N, C-alpha and C positions, 0 to 999 in steps of 0.2 A: 337383624334376626333372620335366621334361615327358615323359610316357609315350608321346606320339605317338598318342593315342587320338582326337583331334579328327576328327569326321565318319566314323570307321570304323564298320562295322556288324557286330554280333555277334548270333548266334542262341543262345538259352539255353533248354534244356529243363528241365522240372521247376522253373520259376523264378517261380511265383506267390507263393512264400514261401520261408523258410529260406535256405540257403546260396546257392541259385541266384538268388533275389531280391536277396540282399545283394551278389552279384557284379554283377548288372544295375545296381543303384544306384551302385556304385563306378564302373562303366564310364560311365554317363550323367553322373555328377558330373565326369568328366574330358573330356566332350565327345563321347562315342560315342553311337551310336543302337543300339537293341536290339529284337530280335524275341523275345518270351518266349512259352513254351508250357507248358501243364499240362492236366490232364484236367478240372478244375473251372472252368467258364466264369465263374462269379461271382468266384472268386478271381483269375482272369486279368484280368478287367475292373478289379477293384479295384487290382491291382498296376500296371497300365498308368496308371491315374489317379495313383497315388502316385509314379510315375516322371516325371510331368510331362505325360502325355497324348500325343497323336498326333505332336507335334513331336519327341519323344524316343523313343517306344516304341510298339510295336504288339503286340497279343496274338493268339494262335492257340490255340483249344481243340483239343488233339490228344493222342494217346497214342503213345509210341514203339513199342508192339507192332504198330501199323499200319505196314506197309512203305511206305506212301505219305507218312508224316509228314515224314521228312527233306527230301524234295523239295519238299513244300508249304512248309516253313519257308524253304528257300533261295529259292523263287520269291517268297514274301512279302517277304523282305529286298530282293530286286531290284526288285520292283514298287513298294514303298513308299519305299525309301531309295536305290535305284540301285546298290547294291553288296553284297558279302558278303565279310567279312574274317576271320571266325572263329566258333568255337562253343564253348559250354560244355555238356557232356552230363552231366546229373544225373538220376537216377531215384530214386524213393522206396525206402527200405530195405525188404528183404523181411521177412516175418513173423518175430517172435522164436520161439525154440525151438531145442533141440539138433539137430544134424545127424541123429542117429538117430531123433529123434521126428518128423521131417518125412516125410510119405508121398510116393509117386511124383507125385501131382498137384501137391503143393506145390512139389516140386523142378522140375517142368515149368513151372509158372507163373513161378517165380522166374527160371528160365533164360531164358524168353521176354522178361521185362521187364528184369532186371538185366544179363544177358549179351548175348543176341542183339539186343535192341533197341538197346543201346549200340554194339555192333560194327557193326550195319547203319548206324546214324546216322553213326558216325565214317567209315565207308567212303564213304558218299554225300557227306558234307560235304567230305571230303578231295578227292574227284574234282572238286568244283566250286570249290574255293578257288584263288585266284591265288597266285603267289609272294608270300611273306611272310604267307600265311594260317596259322592256328593253331587247334588243337583241344585243349581241356582236358577230361579225364574226372574227374568227382568220384566218388571211390571211398570208401575207408575204411581206417583203420589195420589192419583185418583182412587187408589185403594182406600185412602183414608179421608179424602175430601174431594168433592166434585170440582172439575176443571171447566171453566166457562168455554162453551163451544165444542166440547169433546164428549158428547153424550154417549157414544158407543163405548168409549173407554170407561166412562163413569159407570156404565151399566155392567160391563163384563169383567173388568179388572178385580173388583172386590170379591166376586165369586171365585175367580181363579185363585186369588190369594188364600181364601178359606179352604178350597179344595186341596191346595198344596199343603196347608197346615194339617189337614186330615191325613194326607199321604205321609207327611213327616212322622206322625204318630205311628202309622202302620209299619213303616220301614225302619224306624229307629232301633228296634230290637235286633235287627240284622246288622246294625252299624252303618247304615246308609243314611246320610243327612240330606234334608231338603230345606232350602231357604228361599225367601222372597227378597228381592232387591227393588227399592222404590227410587228410581232416579227422578230428580227434579228437572230443571231446565239447563240443558247443556248445549254447547255449540256444535250440534250435530246437523246433518242435512235435514232431518225431520223438523227441527225447530226453525232452521233457516227457511224451509218451505212455508211453515206457519206464519213467520214474520212477513214473507214475501206476499202472502195473501192479504195483508193489511193494506189500507190506503196509503200509509206512510210506514214502510218496513223499518226504517231507522228509529222512528219514534216508538214503534211497537217494541222493538228490542230494548230500547232505553227504558221504557216503562216497566218491562218485565224485570230488568236488572235492578231498578229502584225498589221493586216489591220484595226482593230477596234480602234477608238480613246481611248477607255478605256483599251485597250491592254489585253482583256480577253473575253472569252465567258460568256454569262449570266447564272446565276443559274435559273432554272425554277421558284423557289419561287419569284424571282424578277419580273417575268412576272405576276405570279398569283396575287400578291398584287396590281399591276396596274389594272389588269382586274377586280378584286373584287371591287375596287373603282369605276371604270366606270360603273359596273353593279349595284352599290348601289344608294340609294336615295341621297347620298351626291353629286352625279354628275348629279342632276336632270335637269340642263339646258344645258346639252351636248347631241346633236343628230346630225347625219349626219357627224360626225367628223371621221377623220382617224388618229389614234394615233400610232406612231412608238415607239417600246420598243426595242432598238437595240444598246445601248451603244454608240450612236452618229455616227453609221456607214453610215447611209443614207447621201448622199451629196445633196439631194433635200430638199426643205423646206416642 
């Protein structure tokens, strides 16, 4: 199936590695151009090279907590590739720990990065997108069920999903789509870090795999392909939806 991605231009935040990078790779493989951003300049440069260099990708070292970042990314897309068709907004997971164990400063920092930075980016991106533009927010299955030991995510992700739903209603008449993606457990650096914090990392990883109906963690490329479809014109009648990519792990509909 032709997804209609040829020559379309997407901005992806937090995309120097993990699920954001996997999505960028899937988009480029189908003919799209990408602007990727992250806070680590070295990783951004390496990711651009891995995506095929300047013909296919451009990198920006930036942080979503900076209010100027979304506009910088839009301008970069226009300057380098001549258009802006969509965005994938992904931020790193907040620090692990229970909700009660987090102090005020940790909650403020997580709110700035996970919530406000994402909402600001979605608002600025949506205002600049043409008809048929699209925004995907990479959230977590904590939108629908709490995850043990991830209190900040449990507190912030559901509100972000509902705000995105509200924005989807607002921008739909303009033909701009907004979607939420809920990744489960994937073999990303983030999950490897969580396993490494356990007393027995191998046992922790095996226990998680056993808890998933498909009995394994996902490969980032499996998420990237779903995200690329949702960001493509092939999914043109989908907006306001929340799509889980989790190997069947969520017990909620």
